[in-house]
SEFIZA-3560 file (N, C-alpha, C; in Angstrom, 3 decimals):
REM SEFIZA-3560
<numar><xx>21.337</xx><yy>-4.424</yy><zz>-6.764</zz><atom>N</atom></numar>
<numar><xx>20.296</xx><yy>-5.165</yy><zz>-7.450</zz><atom>CA</atom></numar>
<numar><xx>19.473</xx><yy>-4.204</yy><zz>-8.297</zz><atom>C</atom></numar>
<numar><xx>19.191</xx><yy>-4.553</yy><zz>-9.538</zz><atom>N</atom></numar>
<numar><xx>18.362</xx><yy>-3.719</yy><zz>-10.394</zz><atom>CA</atom></numar>
<numar><xx>16.908</xx><yy>-3.837</yy><zz>-9.979</zz><atom>C</atom></numar>
<numar><xx>16.216</xx><yy>-2.715</yy><zz>-9.989</zz><atom>N</atom></numar>
<numar><xx>14.818</xx><yy>-2.698</yy><zz>-9.599</zz><atom>CA</atom></numar>
<numar><xx>13.954</xx><yy>-3.080</yy><zz>-10.795</zz><atom>C</atom></numar>
<numar><xx>13.076</xx><yy>-4.081</yy><zz>-10.632</zz><atom>N</atom></numar>
<numar><xx>12.170</xx><yy>-4.410</yy><zz>-11.725</zz><atom>CA</atom></numar>
<numar><xx>11.346</xx><yy>-3.180</yy><zz>-12.101</zz><atom>C</atom></numar>
<numar><xx>11.053</xx><yy>-3.011</yy><zz>-13.392</zz><atom>N</atom></numar>
<numar><xx>10.380</xx><yy>-1.807</yy><zz>-13.874</zz><atom>CA</atom></numar>
<numar><xx>8.981</xx><yy>-1.626</yy><zz>-13.311</zz><atom>C</atom></numar>
<numar><xx>8.352</xx><yy>-2.683</yy><zz>-12.858</zz><atom>N</atom></numar>
<numar><xx>6.974</xx><yy>-2.578</yy><zz>-12.397</zz><atom>CA</atom></numar>
<numar><xx>6.857</xx><yy>-2.142</yy><zz>-10.936</zz><atom>C</atom></numar>
<numar><xx>7.961</xx><yy>-2.003</yy><zz>-10.252</zz><atom>N</atom></numar>
<numar><xx>7.940</xx><yy>-1.550</yy><zz>-8.863</zz><atom>CA</atom></numar>
<numar><xx>7.966</xx><yy>-0.027</yy><zz>-8.862</zz><atom>C</atom></numar>
<numar><xx>7.153</xx><yy>0.607</yy><zz>-7.992</zz><atom>N</atom></numar>
<numar><xx>7.119</xx><yy>2.075</yy><zz>-7.979</zz><atom>CA</atom></numar>
<numar><xx>8.495</xx><yy>2.694</yy><zz>-7.736</zz><atom>C</atom></numar>
<numar><xx>8.678</xx><yy>3.847</yy><zz>-8.352</zz><atom>N</atom></numar>
<numar><xx>9.903</xx><yy>4.617</yy><zz>-8.186</zz><atom>CA</atom></numar>
<numar><xx>10.171</xx><yy>4.858</yy><zz>-6.699</zz><atom>C</atom></numar>
<numar><xx>11.354</xx><yy>4.586</yy><zz>-6.254</zz><atom>N</atom></numar>
<numar><xx>11.833</xx><yy>4.780</yy><zz>-4.876</zz><atom>CA</atom></numar>
<numar><xx>11.165</xx><yy>3.852</yy><zz>-3.855</zz><atom>C</atom></numar>
<numar><xx>10.410</xx><yy>2.860</yy><zz>-4.302</zz><atom>N</atom></numar>
<numar><xx>9.691</xx><yy>1.961</yy><zz>-3.406</zz><atom>CA</atom></numar>
<numar><xx>10.636</xx><yy>1.290</yy><zz>-2.413</zz><atom>C</atom></numar>
<numar><xx>11.796</xx><yy>0.855</yy><zz>-2.887</zz><atom>N</atom></numar>
<numar><xx>12.744</xx><yy>0.152</yy><zz>-2.015</zz><atom>CA</atom></numar>
<numar><xx>13.352</xx><yy>1.054</yy><zz>-0.942</zz><atom>C</atom></numar>
<numar><xx>13.282</xx><yy>2.354</yy><zz>-1.126</zz><atom>N</atom></numar>
<numar><xx>13.879</xx><yy>3.297</yy><zz>-0.173</zz><atom>CA</atom></numar>
<numar><xx>13.056</xx><yy>3.465</yy><zz>1.103</zz><atom>C</atom></numar>
<numar><xx>11.799</xx><yy>3.037</yy><zz>1.082</zz><atom>N</atom></numar>
<numar><xx>10.907</xx><yy>3.270</yy><zz>2.215</zz><atom>CA</atom></numar>
<numar><xx>10.662</xx><yy>2.007</yy><zz>3.022</zz><atom>C</atom></numar>
<numar><xx>10.437</xx><yy>2.195</yy><zz>4.324</zz><atom>N</atom></numar>
<numar><xx>10.046</xx><yy>1.085</yy><zz>5.190</zz><atom>CA</atom></numar>
<numar><xx>8.645</xx><yy>0.636</yy><zz>4.781</zz><atom>C</atom></numar>
<numar><xx>8.307</xx><yy>-0.626</yy><zz>5.050</zz><atom>N</atom></numar>
<numar><xx>6.973</xx><yy>-1.103</yy><zz>4.685</zz><atom>CA</atom></numar>
<numar><xx>5.841</xx><yy>-0.310</yy><zz>5.347</zz><atom>C</atom></numar>
<numar><xx>6.004</xx><yy>0.020</yy><zz>6.610</zz><atom>N</atom></numar>
<numar><xx>4.964</xx><yy>0.772</yy><zz>7.315</zz><atom>CA</atom></numar>
<numar><xx>5.593</xx><yy>1.601</yy><zz>8.421</zz><atom>C</atom></numar>
<numar><xx>4.844</xx><yy>2.621</yy><zz>8.816</zz><atom>N</atom></numar>
<numar><xx>5.313</xx><yy>3.509</yy><zz>9.873</zz><atom>CA</atom></numar>
<numar><xx>4.663</xx><yy>3.144</yy><zz>11.193</zz><atom>C</atom></numar>
<numar><xx>4.407</xx><yy>4.154</yy><zz>11.999</zz><atom>N</atom></numar>
<numar><xx>3.727</xx><yy>3.958</yy><zz>13.279</zz><atom>CA</atom></numar>
<numar><xx>2.379</xx><yy>4.669</yy><zz>13.219</zz><atom>C</atom></numar>
<numar><xx>1.484</xx><yy>4.250</yy><zz>14.083</zz><atom>N</atom></numar>
<numar><xx>0.160</xx><yy>4.860</yy><zz>14.130</zz><atom>CA</atom></numar>
<numar><xx>0.313</xx><yy>6.353</yy><zz>14.414</zz><atom>C</atom></numar>
<numar><xx>-0.392</xx><yy>7.163</yy><zz>13.652</zz><atom>N</atom></numar>
<numar><xx>-0.346</xx><yy>8.615</yy><zz>13.833</zz><atom>CA</atom></numar>
<numar><xx>-1.001</xx><yy>8.955</yy><zz>15.164</zz><atom>C</atom></numar>
<numar><xx>-0.296</xx><yy>9.696</yy><zz>15.988</zz><atom>N</atom></numar>
<numar><xx>-0.758</xx><yy>10.040</yy><zz>17.333</zz><atom>CA</atom></numar>
<numar><xx>-2.172</xx><yy>10.624</yy><zz>17.309</zz><atom>C</atom></numar>
<numar><xx>-3.017</xx><yy>10.111</yy><zz>18.203</zz><atom>N</atom></numar>
<numar><xx>-4.382</xx><yy>10.602</yy><zz>18.322</zz><atom>CA</atom></numar>
<numar><xx>-5.340</xx><yy>10.060</yy><zz>17.282</zz><atom>C</atom></numar>
<numar><xx>-4.875</xx><yy>9.114</yy><zz>16.460</zz><atom>N</atom></numar>
<numar><xx>-5.725</xx><yy>8.523</yy><zz>15.419</zz><atom>CA</atom></numar>
<numar><xx>-5.560</xx><yy>7.002</yy><zz>15.446</zz><atom>C</atom></numar>
<numar><xx>-6.242</xx><yy>6.364</yy><zz>14.539</zz><atom>N</atom></numar>
<numar><xx>-6.047</xx><yy>4.931</yy><zz>14.310</zz><atom>CA</atom></numar>
<numar><xx>-5.476</xx><yy>4.715</yy><zz>12.912</zz><atom>C</atom></numar>
<numar><xx>-4.750</xx><yy>5.719</yy><zz>12.417</zz><atom>N</atom></numar>
<numar><xx>-4.218</xx><yy>5.688</yy><zz>11.054</zz><atom>CA</atom></numar>
<numar><xx>-2.784</xx><yy>5.175</yy><zz>11.055</zz><atom>C</atom></numar>
<numar><xx>-2.558</xx><yy>4.138</yy><zz>10.259</zz><atom>N</atom></numar>
<numar><xx>-1.237</xx><yy>3.543</yy><zz>10.094</zz><atom>CA</atom></numar>
<numar><xx>-0.791</xx><yy>3.763</yy><zz>8.649</zz><atom>C</atom></numar>
<numar><xx>0.214</xx><yy>4.594</yy><zz>8.422</zz><atom>N</atom></numar>
<numar><xx>0.693</xx><yy>4.774</yy><zz>7.048</zz><atom>CA</atom></numar>
<numar><xx>1.557</xx><yy>3.589</yy><zz>6.609</zz><atom>C</atom></numar>
<numar><xx>1.401</xx><yy>3.191</yy><zz>5.357</zz><atom>N</atom></numar>
<numar><xx>2.258</xx><yy>2.137</yy><zz>4.802</zz><atom>CA</atom></numar>
<numar><xx>2.404</xx><yy>2.348</yy><zz>3.306</zz><atom>C</atom></numar>
<numar><xx>3.531</xx><yy>1.867</yy><zz>2.784</zz><atom>N</atom></numar>
<numar><xx>3.739</xx><yy>1.976</yy><zz>1.338</zz><atom>CA</atom></numar>
<numar><xx>2.862</xx><yy>0.953</yy><zz>0.636</zz><atom>C</atom></numar>
<numar><xx>2.703</xx><yy>1.143</yy><zz>-0.648</zz><atom>N</atom></numar>
<numar><xx>1.846</xx><yy>0.242</yy><zz>-1.407</zz><atom>CA</atom></numar>
<numar><xx>2.437</xx><yy>-1.169</yy><zz>-1.376</zz><atom>C</atom></numar>
<numar><xx>1.636</xx><yy>-2.149</yy><zz>-0.956</zz><atom>N</atom></numar>
<numar><xx>2.130</xx><yy>-3.526</yy><zz>-1.019</zz><atom>CA</atom></numar>
<numar><xx>2.130</xx><yy>-4.007</yy><zz>-2.473</zz><atom>C</atom></numar>
<numar><xx>2.960</xx><yy>-4.982</yy><zz>-2.745</zz><atom>N</atom></numar>
<numar><xx>3.072</xx><yy>-5.510</yy><zz>-4.108</zz><atom>CA</atom></numar>
<numar><xx>2.508</xx><yy>-6.918</yy><zz>-4.183</zz><atom>C</atom></numar>
<numar><xx>1.826</xx><yy>-7.217</yy><zz>-5.277</zz><atom>N</atom></numar>
<numar><xx>1.327</xx><yy>-8.575</yy><zz>-5.466</zz><atom>CA</atom></numar>
<numar><xx>2.507</xx><yy>-9.541</yy><zz>-5.532</zz><atom>C</atom></numar>
<numar><xx>2.228</xx><yy>-10.787</yy><zz>-5.245</zz><atom>N</atom></numar>
<numar><xx>3.277</xx><yy>-11.811</yy><zz>-5.173</zz><atom>CA</atom></numar>
<numar><xx>4.124</xx><yy>-11.855</yy><zz>-6.443</zz><atom>C</atom></numar>
<numar><xx>3.490</xx><yy>-11.721</yy><zz>-7.604</zz><atom>N</atom></numar>
<numar><xx>4.234</xx><yy>-11.803</yy><zz>-8.869</zz><atom>CA</atom></numar>
<numar><xx>5.318</xx><yy>-10.734</yy><zz>-8.961</zz><atom>C</atom></numar>
<numar><xx>5.065</xx><yy>-9.553</yy><zz>-8.430</zz><atom>N</atom></numar>
<numar><xx>6.075</xx><yy>-8.490</yy><zz>-8.424</zz><atom>CA</atom></numar>
<numar><xx>7.065</xx><yy>-8.695</yy><zz>-7.293</zz><atom>C</atom></numar>
<numar><xx>6.550</xx><yy>-9.066</yy><zz>-6.151</zz><atom>N</atom></numar>
<numar><xx>7.381</xx><yy>-9.206</yy><zz>-4.957</zz><atom>CA</atom></numar>
<numar><xx>8.390</xx><yy>-10.343</yy><zz>-5.087</zz><atom>C</atom></numar>
<numar><xx>8.026</xx><yy>-11.360</yy><zz>-5.828</zz><atom>N</atom></numar>
<numar><xx>8.933</xx><yy>-12.503</yy><zz>-5.988</zz><atom>CA</atom></numar>
<numar><xx>10.223</xx><yy>-12.130</yy><zz>-6.707</zz><atom>C</atom></numar>
<numar><xx>10.245</xx><yy>-10.978</yy><zz>-7.372</zz><atom>N</atom></numar>
<numar><xx>11.457</xx><yy>-10.505</yy><zz>-8.043</zz><atom>CA</atom></numar>
<numar><xx>12.438</xx><yy>-9.861</yy><zz>-7.070</zz><atom>C</atom></numar>
<numar><xx>12.017</xx><yy>-9.698</yy><zz>-5.829</zz><atom>N</atom></numar>
<numar><xx>12.842</xx><yy>-9.023</yy><zz>-4.822</zz><atom>CA</atom></numar>
<numar><xx>13.477</xx><yy>-10.026</yy><zz>-3.873</zz><atom>C</atom></numar>
<numar><xx>14.517</xx><yy>-9.585</yy><zz>-3.198</zz><atom>N</atom></numar>
<numar><xx>15.107</xx><yy>-10.403</yy><zz>-2.143</zz><atom>CA</atom></numar>
<numar><xx>14.062</xx><yy>-10.566</yy><zz>-1.040</zz><atom>C</atom></numar>
<numar><xx>14.033</xx><yy>-11.725</yy><zz>-0.375</zz><atom>N</atom></numar>
<numar><xx>12.992</xx><yy>-11.980</yy><zz>0.633</zz><atom>CA</atom></numar>
<numar><xx>12.839</xx><yy>-10.882</yy><zz>1.685</zz><atom>C</atom></numar>
<numar><xx>13.930</xx><yy>-10.285</yy><zz>2.133</zz><atom>N</atom></numar>
<numar><xx>13.816</xx><yy>-9.261</yy><zz>3.177</zz><atom>CA</atom></numar>
<numar><xx>13.292</xx><yy>-7.925</yy><zz>2.648</zz><atom>C</atom></numar>
<numar><xx>13.145</xx><yy>-7.783</yy><zz>1.351</zz><atom>N</atom></numar>
<numar><xx>12.626</xx><yy>-6.548</yy><zz>0.743</zz><atom>CA</atom></numar>
<numar><xx>11.154</xx><yy>-6.670</yy><zz>0.345</zz><atom>C</atom></numar>
<numar><xx>10.592</xx><yy>-7.855</yy><zz>0.434</zz><atom>N</atom></numar>
<numar><xx>9.218</xx><yy>-8.091</yy><zz>-0.008</zz><atom>CA</atom></numar>
<numar><xx>8.204</xx><yy>-7.486</yy><zz>0.966</zz><atom>C</atom></numar>
<numar><xx>7.148</xx><yy>-6.913</yy><zz>0.396</zz><atom>N</atom></numar>
<numar><xx>6.028</xx><yy>-6.391</yy><zz>1.177</zz><atom>CA</atom></numar>
<numar><xx>4.775</xx><yy>-6.586</yy><zz>0.340</zz><atom>C</atom></numar>
<numar><xx>3.928</xx><yy>-7.503</yy><zz>0.773</zz><atom>N</atom></numar>
<numar><xx>2.734</xx><yy>-7.894</yy><zz>0.036</zz><atom>CA</atom></numar>
<numar><xx>1.495</xx><yy>-7.644</yy><zz>0.894</zz><atom>C</atom></numar>
<numar><xx>0.307</xx><yy>-7.746</yy><zz>0.303</zz><atom>N</atom></numar>
<numar><xx>-0.897</xx><yy>-7.645</yy><zz>1.128</zz><atom>CA</atom></numar>
<numar><xx>-0.905</xx><yy>-8.666</yy><zz>2.271</zz><atom>C</atom></numar>
<numar><xx>-0.463</xx><yy>-9.881</yy><zz>2.007</zz><atom>N</atom></numar>
<numar><xx>-0.451</xx><yy>-10.881</yy><zz>3.082</zz><atom>CA</atom></numar>
<numar><xx>0.556</xx><yy>-10.525</yy><zz>4.170</zz><atom>C</atom></numar>
<numar><xx>1.683</xx><yy>-9.914</yy><zz>3.800</zz><atom>N</atom></numar>
<numar><xx>2.655</xx><yy>-9.450</yy><zz>4.792</zz><atom>CA</atom></numar>
<numar><xx>2.010</xx><yy>-8.415</yy><zz>5.708</zz><atom>C</atom></numar>
<numar><xx>1.285</xx><yy>-7.471</yy><zz>5.118</zz><atom>N</atom></numar>
<numar><xx>0.613</xx><yy>-6.430</yy><zz>5.899</zz><atom>CA</atom></numar>
<numar><xx>-0.436</xx><yy>-7.038</yy><zz>6.823</zz><atom>C</atom></numar>
<numar><xx>-1.235</xx><yy>-7.963</yy><zz>6.304</zz><atom>N</atom></numar>
<numar><xx>-2.276</xx><yy>-8.594</yy><zz>7.113</zz><atom>CA</atom></numar>
<numar><xx>-1.693</xx><yy>-9.435</yy><zz>8.242</zz><atom>C</atom></numar>
<numar><xx>-0.555</xx><yy>-10.058</yy><zz>8.016</zz><atom>N</atom></numar>
<numar><xx>0.095</xx><yy>-10.821</yy><zz>9.084</zz><atom>CA</atom></numar>
<numar><xx>0.650</xx><yy>-9.894</yy><zz>10.154</zz><atom>C</atom></numar>
<numar><xx>1.206</xx><yy>-8.760</yy><zz>9.747</zz><atom>N</atom></numar>
<numar><xx>1.776</xx><yy>-7.806</yy><zz>10.703</zz><atom>CA</atom></numar>
<numar><xx>0.686</xx><yy>-7.095</yy><zz>11.504</zz><atom>C</atom></numar>
<numar><xx>-0.481</xx><yy>-6.908</yy><zz>10.891</zz><atom>N</atom></numar>
<numar><xx>-1.590</xx><yy>-6.190</yy><zz>11.537</zz><atom>CA</atom></numar>
<numar><xx>-2.882</xx><yy>-6.987</yy><zz>11.347</zz><atom>C</atom></numar>
<numar><xx>-3.043</xx><yy>-8.069</yy><zz>12.104</zz><atom>N</atom></numar>
<numar><xx>-4.197</xx><yy>-8.953</yy><zz>11.906</zz><atom>CA</atom></numar>
<numar><xx>-5.545</xx><yy>-8.308</yy><zz>12.237</zz><atom>C</atom></numar>
<numar><xx>-5.547</xx><yy>-7.197</yy><zz>12.952</zz><atom>N</atom></numar>
<numar><xx>-6.805</xx><yy>-6.531</yy><zz>13.308</zz><atom>CA</atom></numar>
<numar><xx>-7.101</xx><yy>-5.324</yy><zz>12.419</zz><atom>C</atom></numar>
<numar><xx>-6.436</xx><yy>-5.259</yy><zz>11.281</zz><atom>N</atom></numar>
<numar><xx>-6.638</xx><yy>-4.170</yy><zz>10.331</zz><atom>CA</atom></numar>
<numar><xx>-8.104</xx><yy>-4.147</yy><zz>9.910</zz><atom>C</atom></numar>
<numar><xx>-8.721</xx><yy>-2.981</yy><zz>9.961</zz><atom>N</atom></numar>
<numar><xx>-10.158</xx><yy>-2.865</yy><zz>9.674</zz><atom>CA</atom></numar>
<numar><xx>-10.469</xx><yy>-2.207</yy><zz>8.333</zz><atom>C</atom></numar>
<numar><xx>-9.649</xx><yy>-1.237</yy><zz>7.932</zz><atom>N</atom></numar>
<numar><xx>-9.964</xx><yy>-0.460</yy><zz>6.734</zz><atom>CA</atom></numar>
<numar><xx>-8.681</xx><yy>0.018</yy><zz>6.066</zz><atom>C</atom></numar>
<numar><xx>-8.694</xx><yy>0.015</yy><zz>4.752</zz><atom>N</atom></numar>
<numar><xx>-7.578</xx><yy>0.549</yy><zz>3.970</zz><atom>CA</atom></numar>
<numar><xx>-8.129</xx><yy>1.634</yy><zz>3.061</zz><atom>C</atom></numar>
<numar><xx>-7.463</xx><yy>2.776</yy><zz>3.064</zz><atom>N</atom></numar>
<numar><xx>-7.770</xx><yy>3.842</yy><zz>2.118</zz><atom>CA</atom></numar>
<numar><xx>-6.553</xx><yy>3.948</yy><zz>1.205</zz><atom>C</atom></numar>
<numar><xx>-6.709</xx><yy>3.475</yy><zz>0.000</zz><atom>N</atom></numar>
<numar><xx>-5.624</xx><yy>3.429</yy><zz>-0.978</zz><atom>CA</atom></numar>
<numar><xx>-5.601</xx><yy>4.741</yy><zz>-1.750</zz><atom>C</atom></numar>
<numar><xx>-4.491</xx><yy>5.461</yy><zz>-1.653</zz><atom>N</atom></numar>
<numar><xx>-4.360</xx><yy>6.763</yy><zz>-2.306</zz><atom>CA</atom></numar>
<numar><xx>-3.498</xx><yy>6.720</yy><zz>-3.563</zz><atom>C</atom></numar>
<numar><xx>-3.151</xx><yy>5.527</yy><zz>-4.039</zz><atom>N</atom></numar>
<numar><xx>-2.348</xx><yy>5.441</yy><zz>-5.255</zz><atom>CA</atom></numar>
<numar><xx>-3.215</xx><yy>5.730</yy><zz>-6.477</zz><atom>C</atom></numar>
<numar><xx>-2.590</xx><yy>6.149</yy><zz>-7.546</zz><atom>N</atom></numar>
<numar><xx>-3.309</xx><yy>6.519</yy><zz>-8.762</zz><atom>CA</atom></numar>
<numar><xx>-3.367</xx><yy>5.361</yy><zz>-9.757</zz><atom>C</atom></numar>
<numar><xx>-3.281</xx><yy>4.145</yy><zz>-9.247</zz><atom>N</atom></numar>
<numar><xx>-3.301</xx><yy>2.958</yy><zz>-10.094</zz><atom>CA</atom></numar>
<numar><xx>-3.804</xx><yy>1.779</yy><zz>-9.276</zz><atom>C</atom></numar>
<numar><xx>-4.137</xx><yy>0.710</yy><zz>-9.966</zz><atom>N</atom></numar>
<numar><xx>-4.522</xx><yy>-0.515</yy><zz>-9.262</zz><atom>CA</atom></numar>
<numar><xx>-3.650</xx><yy>-1.693</yy><zz>-9.702</zz><atom>C</atom></numar>
<numar><xx>-2.496</xx><yy>-1.393</yy><zz>-10.268</zz><atom>N</atom></numar>
<numar><xx>-1.663</xx><yy>-2.455</yy><zz>-10.846</zz><atom>CA</atom></numar>
<numar><xx>-0.758</xx><yy>-3.170</yy><zz>-9.850</zz><atom>C</atom></numar>
<numar><xx>-0.577</xx><yy>-2.640</yy><zz>-8.646</zz><atom>N</atom></numar>
<numar><xx>0.410</xx><yy>-3.214</yy><zz>-7.737</zz><atom>CA</atom></numar>
<numar><xx>-0.098</xx><yy>-4.397</yy><zz>-6.919</zz><atom>C</atom></numar>
<numar><xx>-1.392</xx><yy>-4.461</yy><zz>-6.680</zz><atom>N</atom></numar>
<numar><xx>-1.982</xx><yy>-5.581</yy><zz>-5.937</zz><atom>CA</atom></numar>
<numar><xx>-3.475</xx><yy>-5.630</yy><zz>-6.240</zz><atom>C</atom></numar>
<numar><xx>-4.106</xx><yy>-6.714</yy><zz>-5.836</zz><atom>N</atom></numar>
<numar><xx>-5.543</xx><yy>-6.888</yy><zz>-6.042</zz><atom>CA</atom></numar>
<numar><xx>-6.258</xx><yy>-6.565</yy><zz>-4.732</zz><atom>C</atom></numar>
<numar><xx>-7.145</xx><yy>-5.586</yy><zz>-4.767</zz><atom>N</atom></numar>
<numar><xx>-7.865</xx><yy>-5.186</yy><zz>-3.561</zz><atom>CA</atom></numar>
<numar><xx>-8.651</xx><yy>-6.340</yy><zz>-2.930</zz><atom>C</atom></numar>
<numar><xx>-8.999</xx><yy>-7.351</yy><zz>-3.709</zz><atom>N</atom></numar>
<numar><xx>-9.745</xx><yy>-8.499</yy><zz>-3.186</zz><atom>CA</atom></numar>
<numar><xx>-8.977</xx><yy>-9.234</yy><zz>-2.097</zz><atom>C</atom></numar>
<numar><xx>-7.648</xx><yy>-9.126</yy><zz>-2.113</zz><atom>N</atom></numar>
<numar><xx>-6.861</xx><yy>-9.766</yy><zz>-1.055</zz><atom>CA</atom></numar>
<numar><xx>-7.227</xx><yy>-9.193</yy><zz>0.306</zz><atom>C</atom></numar>
<numar><xx>-7.531</xx><yy>-7.912</yy><zz>0.356</zz><atom>N</atom></numar>
<numar><xx>-7.951</xx><yy>-7.284</yy><zz>1.609</zz><atom>CA</atom></numar>
<numar><xx>-9.432</xx><yy>-7.536</yy><zz>1.876</zz><atom>C</atom></numar>
<numar><xx>-10.255</xx><yy>-7.333</yy><zz>0.865</zz><atom>N</atom></numar>
<numar><xx>-11.700</xx><yy>-7.505</yy><zz>1.019</zz><atom>CA</atom></numar>
<numar><xx>-12.028</xx><yy>-8.927</yy><zz>1.463</zz><atom>C</atom></numar>
<numar><xx>-11.384</xx><yy>-9.925</yy><zz>0.852</zz><atom>N</atom></numar>
<numar><xx>-11.628</xx><yy>-11.324</yy><zz>1.212</zz><atom>CA</atom></numar>
<numar><xx>-11.157</xx><yy>-11.660</yy><zz>2.619</zz><atom>C</atom></numar>
<numar><xx>-10.327</xx><yy>-10.791</yy><zz>3.190</zz><atom>N</atom></numar>
<numar><xx>-9.867</xx><yy>-10.979</yy><zz>4.571</zz><atom>CA</atom></numar>
<numar><xx>-10.705</xx><yy>-10.164</yy><zz>5.555</zz><atom>C</atom></numar>
<numar><xx>-11.797</xx><yy>-9.577</yy><zz>5.070</zz><atom>N</atom></numar>
<numar><xx>-12.694</xx><yy>-8.824</yy><zz>5.938</zz><atom>CA</atom></numar>
<numar><xx>-12.287</xx><yy>-7.383</yy><zz>6.183</zz><atom>C</atom></numar>
<numar><xx>-11.369</xx><yy>-6.871</yy><zz>5.371</zz><atom>N</atom></numar>
<numar><xx>-10.902</xx><yy>-5.494</yy><zz>5.521</zz><atom>CA</atom></numar>
<numar><xx>-11.685</xx><yy>-4.603</yy><zz>4.552</zz><atom>C</atom></numar>
<numar><xx>-12.286</xx><yy>-3.535</yy><zz>5.086</zz><atom>N</atom></numar>
<numar><xx>-12.976</xx><yy>-2.572</yy><zz>4.230</zz><atom>CA</atom></numar>
<numar><xx>-11.927</xx><yy>-1.881</yy><zz>3.366</zz><atom>C</atom></numar>
<numar><xx>-12.261</xx><yy>-1.662</yy><zz>2.103</zz><atom>N</atom></numar>
<numar><xx>-11.302</xx><yy>-1.089</yy><zz>1.161</zz><atom>CA</atom></numar>
<numar><xx>-11.929</xx><yy>0.089</yy><zz>0.434</zz><atom>C</atom></numar>
<numar><xx>-11.237</xx><yy>1.217</yy><zz>0.447</zz><atom>N</atom></numar>
<numar><xx>-11.661</xx><yy>2.411</yy><zz>-0.287</zz><atom>CA</atom></numar>
<numar><xx>-10.515</xx><yy>2.853</yy><zz>-1.190</zz><atom>C</atom></numar>
<numar><xx>-10.849</xx><yy>3.256</yy><zz>-2.389</zz><atom>N</atom></numar>
<numar><xx>-9.851</xx><yy>3.709</yy><zz>-3.357</zz><atom>CA</atom></numar>
<numar><xx>-10.115</xx><yy>5.170</yy><zz>-3.692</zz><atom>C</atom></numar>
<numar><xx>-9.108</xx><yy>6.013</yy><zz>-3.493</zz><atom>N</atom></numar>
<numar><xx>-9.167</xx><yy>7.415</yy><zz>-3.892</zz><atom>CA</atom></numar>
<numar><xx>-7.945</xx><yy>7.651</yy><zz>-4.775</zz><atom>C</atom></numar>
<numar><xx>-8.191</xx><yy>7.902</yy><zz>-6.033</zz><atom>N</atom></numar>
<numar><xx>-7.092</xx><yy>8.085</yy><zz>-6.982</zz><atom>CA</atom></numar>
<numar><xx>-6.430</xx><yy>9.447</yy><zz>-6.753</zz><atom>C</atom></numar>
<numar><xx>-5.186</xx><yy>9.428</yy><zz>-6.301</zz><atom>N</atom></numar>
<numar><xx>-4.427</xx><yy>10.651</yy><zz>-6.049</zz><atom>CA</atom></numar>
<numar><xx>-3.151</xx><yy>10.581</yy><zz>-6.878</zz><atom>C</atom></numar>
<numar><xx>-2.953</xx><yy>11.559</yy><zz>-7.720</zz><atom>N</atom></numar>
<numar><xx>-1.748</xx><yy>11.591</yy><zz>-8.550</zz><atom>CA</atom></numar>
<numar><xx>-0.531</xx><yy>11.864</yy><zz>-7.684</zz><atom>C</atom></numar>
<numar><xx>0.538</xx><yy>11.162</yy><zz>-7.947</zz><atom>N</atom></numar>
<numar><xx>1.766</xx><yy>11.341</yy><zz>-7.193</zz><atom>CA</atom></numar>
<numar><xx>2.451</xx><yy>12.657</yy><zz>-7.502</zz><atom>C</atom></numar>
<numar><xx>3.186</xx><yy>13.142</yy><zz>-6.519</zz><atom>N</atom></numar>
<numar><xx>4.010</xx><yy>14.340</yy><zz>-6.666</zz><atom>CA</atom></numar>
<numar><xx>3.218</xx><yy>15.587</yy><zz>-7.050</zz><atom>C</atom></numar>
<numar><xx>1.935</xx><yy>15.596</yy><zz>-6.723</zz><atom>N</atom></numar>
<numar><xx>1.092</xx><yy>16.764</yy><zz>-6.971</zz><atom>CA</atom></numar>
<numar><xx>0.236</xx><yy>17.019</yy><zz>-5.741</zz><atom>C</atom></numar>
<numar><xx>-0.164</xx><yy>18.261</yy><zz>-5.560</zz><atom>N</atom></numar>
<numar><xx>-1.109</xx><yy>18.579</yy><zz>-4.492</zz><atom>CA</atom></numar>
<numar><xx>-2.491</xx><yy>18.209</yy><zz>-5.006</zz><atom>C</atom></numar>
<numar><xx>-3.222</xx><yy>17.354</yy><zz>-4.257</zz><atom>N</atom></numar>
<numar><xx>-4.542</xx><yy>16.953</yy><zz>-4.735</zz><atom>CA</atom></numar>
<numar><xx>-5.523</xx><yy>18.131</yy><zz>-4.749</zz><atom>C</atom></numar>
<numar><xx>-6.503</xx><yy>18.040</yy><zz>-5.634</zz><atom>N</atom></numar>
<numar><xx>-7.539</xx><yy>19.066</yy><zz>-5.695</zz><atom>CA</atom></numar>
<numar><xx>-8.397</xx><yy>19.000</yy><zz>-4.438</zz><atom>C</atom></numar>
<numar><xx>-9.146</xx><yy>20.053</yy><zz>-4.182</zz><atom>N</atom></numar>
<numar><xx>-10.012</xx><yy>20.094</yy><zz>-3.009</zz><atom>CA</atom></numar>
<numar><xx>-11.046</xx><yy>18.971</yy><zz>-3.070</zz><atom>C</atom></numar>
<numar><xx>-11.569</xx><yy>18.664</yy><zz>-4.251</zz><atom>N</atom></numar>
<numar><xx>-12.546</xx><yy>17.582</yy><zz>-4.390</zz><atom>CA</atom></numar>
<numar><xx>-11.961</xx><yy>16.240</yy><zz>-3.964</zz><atom>C</atom></numar>
<numar><xx>-10.719</xx><yy>15.992</yy><zz>-4.304</zz><atom>N</atom></numar>
<numar><xx>-10.061</xx><yy>14.742</yy><zz>-3.897</zz><atom>CA</atom></numar>
<numar><xx>-9.869</xx><yy>14.731</yy><zz>-2.384</zz><atom>C</atom></numar>
<numar><xx>-9.452</xx><yy>15.849</yy><zz>-1.816</zz><atom>N</atom></numar>
<numar><xx>-9.230</xx><yy>15.932</yy><zz>-0.368</zz><atom>CA</atom></numar>
<numar><xx>-10.532</xx><yy>15.703</yy><zz>0.388</zz><atom>C</atom></numar>
<numar><xx>-11.650</xx><yy>16.191</yy><zz>-0.126</zz><atom>N</atom></numar>
<numar><xx>-12.947</xx><yy>16.036</yy><zz>0.543</zz><atom>CA</atom></numar>
<numar><xx>-13.377</xx><yy>14.576</yy><zz>0.625</zz><atom>C</atom></numar>
<numar><xx>-12.912</xx><yy>13.745</yy><zz>-0.274</zz><atom>N</atom></numar>
<numar><xx>-13.291</xx><yy>12.329</yy><zz>-0.267</zz><atom>CA</atom></numar>
<numar><xx>-12.803</xx><yy>11.681</yy><zz>0.997</zz><atom>C</atom></numar>
//
C-alpha cells in the first residue's frame, strides 16, 4: 500500500504505543493522526487521538515533541480533560539544551 504523503516518514513501521517507562508514569507513543489522515489507512493501521484515549482512558498529560501541529488537533485531548504541552523538537537532531530544559 502506498503511504499518503501527509503521514510522517516511517510512521507505519512503529507500534502505536510502547509500555510505561519503568519507575515513571511516562508512556511513549507515536504521533496520532487526525481522522482525515487516518481514514486513508487500513483500519488495523489507524491510530488517532480517540484511539489513544480509548486505550488509556486515565491519561492525564501529553507532552508533544513533534516539530509540527499538522497531524492532529490538540483540542481533541484538551476537550477530554487531558493536559497538553507542546515542545517543538526537530526530528533527527539532538535538541539544544534550552529545548531539553523545557
